[in-house]
C-alpha positions as CSV (number, residue, x, y, z in Angstrom):
1,M,0.1,-0.4,0.4
2,S,1.0,3.3,-1.3
3,L,1.8,6.7,0.8
4,T,-0.2,8.2,-2.1
5,R,-3.2,5.9,-1.5
6,V,-3.5,7.1,2.5
7,V,-3.1,10.9,1.6
8,L,-5.5,10.4,-1.0
9,V,-7.9,8.1,0.9
10,L,-8.0,11.1,3.6
11,V,-8.4,13.9,0.8
12,Q,-11.8,11.6,0.0
13,A,-13.5,11.5,3.1
14,F,-12.4,14.8,4.0
15,C,-14.3,15.9,1.1
16,N,-17.1,13.9,1.7
17,G,-17.4,15.2,4.7
18,L,-18.1,19.1,3.9
19,A,-20.3,17.6,1.1
20,C,-22.4,16.1,3.7
21,T,-22.6,18.5,6.5
22,P,-26.0,20.9,6.4
23,P,-24.8,24.3,5.4
24,N,-28.5,25.1,7.3
25,P,-30.8,23.9,10.2
26,T,-34.0,22.7,8.8
27,S,-37.0,24.0,10.3
28,P,-39.8,21.8,10.6
29,K,-42.5,24.8,9.7
30,Q,-41.2,25.3,6.5
31,R,-40.7,21.7,5.3
32,Y,-42.4,20.1,2.2
33,H,-43.2,16.9,0.6
34,T,-43.0,15.5,3.9
35,E,-45.4,12.9,2.3
36,E,-43.0,10.7,0.2
37,M,-41.8,7.5,1.6
38,Y,-39.9,7.2,4.4
39,I,-36.7,5.3,3.0
40,L,-36.9,8.6,0.9
41,Q,-37.0,11.2,3.5
42,I,-33.9,9.9,5.3
43,A,-31.2,11.3,3.4
44,P,-30.0,13.7,5.9
45,L,-29.2,10.6,7.8
46,I,-27.9,8.8,5.1
47,F,-25.4,11.7,5.0
48,K,-24.3,11.3,8.4
49,C,-23.7,7.3,7.6
50,H,-21.8,8.6,4.6
51,Q,-19.5,10.2,6.8
52,I,-19.1,7.5,9.5
53,I,-18.5,4.9,6.7
54,C,-16.0,6.9,4.6
55,W,-14.2,7.8,7.6
56,G,-14.2,4.2,9.4
57,C,-12.6,2.8,5.8
58,A,-10.1,5.7,5.4
59,L,-9.3,4.9,9.6
60,F,-8.6,1.2,8.5
61,E,-6.8,2.0,5.4
62,V,-4.5,3.9,7.7
63,L,-3.9,1.6,10.1
64,H,-2.9,-0.6,7.4
65,Y,-0.4,1.3,5.8
66,L,1.2,1.4,9.4
67,A,0.9,-1.6,9.9
68,A,3.2,-3.0,6.9
69,F,5.1,0.1,7.5
70,F,6.2,-1.3,11.3
71,Q,6.2,-5.5,9.9
72,L,3.3,-5.9,12.4
73,P,2.4,-8.7,10.4
74,T,5.8,-10.1,11.5
75,V,5.7,-8.5,15.0
76,L,2.2,-8.6,15.9
77,P,0.2,-11.4,13.8
78,A,-2.7,-11.1,15.8
79,A,-2.7,-7.1,16.3
80,S,-2.7,-7.3,12.5
81,S,-5.2,-9.4,11.7
82,L,-8.0,-7.2,13.5
83,V,-6.8,-4.7,11.0
84,C,-7.2,-7.1,8.4
85,L,-8.8,-10.4,8.0
86,A,-7.0,-11.7,5.2
87,P,-3.1,-11.9,5.2
88,Q,-2.5,-11.4,1.3
89,A,-4.4,-8.3,0.6
90,N,-3.3,-5.4,-1.9
91,I,-4.6,-2.3,-0.8
92,R,-3.5,-0.7,-3.6
93,L,-3.5,2.8,-5.2
94,T,-5.6,2.0,-9.0
95,P,-7.2,3.6,-11.7
96,M,-10.6,3.0,-10.4
97,F,-9.9,4.8,-6.8
98,I,-8.5,7.8,-8.1
99,I,-11.2,8.2,-10.8
100,G,-13.3,7.9,-7.4
101,V,-11.4,10.3,-5.6
102,L,-11.4,13.2,-8.7
103,S,-15.2,12.1,-8.6
104,V,-15.4,13.2,-5.0
105,V,-13.8,16.2,-4.9
106,L,-15.8,17.6,-7.9
107,G,-19.2,16.4,-6.3
108,C,-17.9,18.3,-3.3
109,Y,-17.1,21.3,-5.4
110,I,-20.6,21.4,-6.3
111,R,-22.0,21.1,-3.6
112,L,-19.9,23.9,-1.5
113,D,-20.8,26.2,-4.8
114,C,-24.7,25.4,-4.6
115,F,-24.4,25.8,-0.3
116,K,-23.0,29.2,-1.2
117,T,-25.4,30.0,-4.0
118,L,-28.4,29.4,-2.0
119,G,-27.2,30.3,1.1
120,N,-29.5,30.3,3.8
121,M,-32.1,28.7,1.6
122,F,-29.9,25.5,1.1
123,T,-31.2,22.9,4.0
124,F,-31.0,18.8,3.6
125,D,-34.6,19.0,3.8
126,L,-37.1,20.4,1.0
127,T,-38.1,23.7,2.6
128,V,-39.4,27.3,1.9
129,H,-37.4,30.3,3.4
130,P,-39.2,33.7,4.2
131,E,-37.4,35.2,1.6
132,H,-37.1,32.0,-1.1
133,R,-36.1,33.5,-4.5
134,L,-35.5,31.7,-7.4
135,V,-31.7,30.9,-8.3
136,T,-30.5,31.0,-12.1
137,N,-26.9,31.4,-11.6
138,R,-23.3,29.5,-11.5
139,F,-24.1,25.9,-11.6
140,Y,-28.2,26.4,-11.3
141,S,-27.8,27.8,-15.4
142,Y,-26.4,24.6,-16.3
143,V,-28.5,21.8,-14.8
144,R,-31.3,23.0,-12.0
145,H,-30.7,20.5,-9.6
146,P,-26.6,20.5,-9.3
147,A,-27.1,19.8,-5.5
148,Y,-28.2,16.4,-6.8
149,T,-25.8,15.7,-9.4
150,G,-23.1,16.6,-6.3
151,S,-24.6,14.0,-4.3
152,M,-24.7,11.6,-7.2
153,M,-21.2,12.3,-8.0
154,L,-20.0,11.7,-4.5
155,V,-21.6,8.4,-4.3
156,I,-19.9,7.2,-7.8
157,G,-16.7,8.3,-6.5
158,L,-17.0,6.7,-3.2
159,A,-18.0,3.2,-5.1
160,F,-15.1,3.2,-7.5
161,S,-12.8,3.8,-4.4
162,H,-14.1,2.0,-2.0
163,L,-16.3,-0.9,-3.7
164,T,-13.7,-1.9,-6.0
165,R,-10.5,-3.9,-6.0
166,G,-7.7,-2.9,-4.0
167,S,-9.9,-1.1,-1.3
168,W,-9.9,-2.4,2.4
169,L,-13.3,-3.0,2.2
170,T,-12.8,-5.1,-0.8
171,E,-9.3,-6.5,0.5
172,C,-9.4,-6.9,3.7
173,G,-13.3,-5.6,5.1
174,P,-16.8,-7.6,4.7
175,L,-16.9,-6.7,0.7
176,R,-14.5,-9.4,0.3
177,N,-16.5,-11.3,-2.4
178,R,-17.4,-9.7,-5.5
179,A,-21.1,-10.4,-5.4
180,A,-21.8,-8.3,-2.2
181,A,-19.6,-5.5,-3.0
182,I,-21.8,-5.4,-6.4
183,V,-25.0,-5.7,-4.3
184,V,-24.3,-2.8,-1.7
185,W,-23.5,-0.5,-5.0
186,A,-26.6,-1.9,-6.8
187,V,-29.0,-0.6,-4.1
188,W,-26.9,2.7,-3.4
189,W,-26.7,4.1,-6.8
190,L,-30.5,3.0,-7.3
191,W,-31.7,5.0,-3.7
192,T,-29.6,8.0,-4.8
193,F,-31.0,8.2,-8.2
194,C,-34.3,7.5,-6.6
195,V,-34.2,10.5,-3.9
196,G,-32.8,12.6,-6.6
197,I,-35.7,12.0,-9.0
198,S,-38.4,12.6,-6.2
199,R,-37.0,15.2,-4.6
200,A,-36.3,17.6,-8.2
201,D,-40.0,16.4,-8.8
202,A,-40.9,17.9,-5.6
203,E,-38.7,21.1,-6.2
204,D,-40.1,21.5,-9.8
205,K,-43.7,21.7,-8.7
206,Q,-42.8,23.9,-5.5
207,M,-41.1,26.6,-7.5
208,R,-43.5,26.0,-10.2
209,K,-46.6,27.1,-7.4
210,L,-44.2,30.1,-6.2
211,F,-42.8,31.5,-9.4
212,E,-44.8,30.5,-12.2
213,D,-44.0,32.2,-15.4
214,E,-40.6,33.4,-14.0
215,W,-39.9,29.3,-13.1
216,T,-41.9,28.4,-16.7
217,A,-39.1,30.3,-18.3
218,Y,-35.9,28.9,-16.8
219,A,-37.3,25.1,-16.8
220,Q,-37.6,25.8,-20.5
221,A,-33.9,27.7,-20.7
222,V,-32.5,24.8,-18.5
223,P,-34.3,21.9,-19.3
224,W,-32.0,19.5,-17.5
225,W,-32.2,18.4,-14.0
226,F,-28.7,16.6,-13.1
227,F,-26.5,16.2,-16.0
228,P,-26.6,18.4,-19.3
229,G,-28.5,16.6,-22.6
230,L,-28.6,13.4,-20.3
231,V,-31.3,13.5,-17.4
């Protein structure tokens, strides 16, 4: 395992933490779209889980690097086995891992820019701010829901980095079975995409109600939800 991977996995965990931390608290009185399925309402909780799991994987990768550096498998094999259950594990820098890190960094940048652009209006629950306005600049000039674009890039990036060969999860941890990693990835991505679609549709309806002709003109100028030319 290389020091470069250790540094990058920590950078990735830090960026994911920034992107998954609410910039503003939610006011229950301002919420809407509360009738959606419960599994789709727990996005703020899932973001917290993102952070815990991501930092957990980063911690174990750092410990694995330190164990190899100080030759613990030879000196203290029992202690080493606590970090990695597979003695021949090969945690390494891979192209998929690097793509994953870049995806998380870009997703983080997009979400932080959305936090700044919307200011007090950005919450992790769907809400209407007392001084709500229609924002159409920055990333909102390319797609109508760029924060969800950022979220999807986080999920893609974390999956590329931690659910593919060369990671602690798949070499040492509970997802050494390739089929298990694929199932986790599929369920994770499906949930994220369903949340994005459900919320994007609800937000569009709410903005249409609030801003009427202004929103209609915006929707015609920016027809895409998440990715220009795709969806």
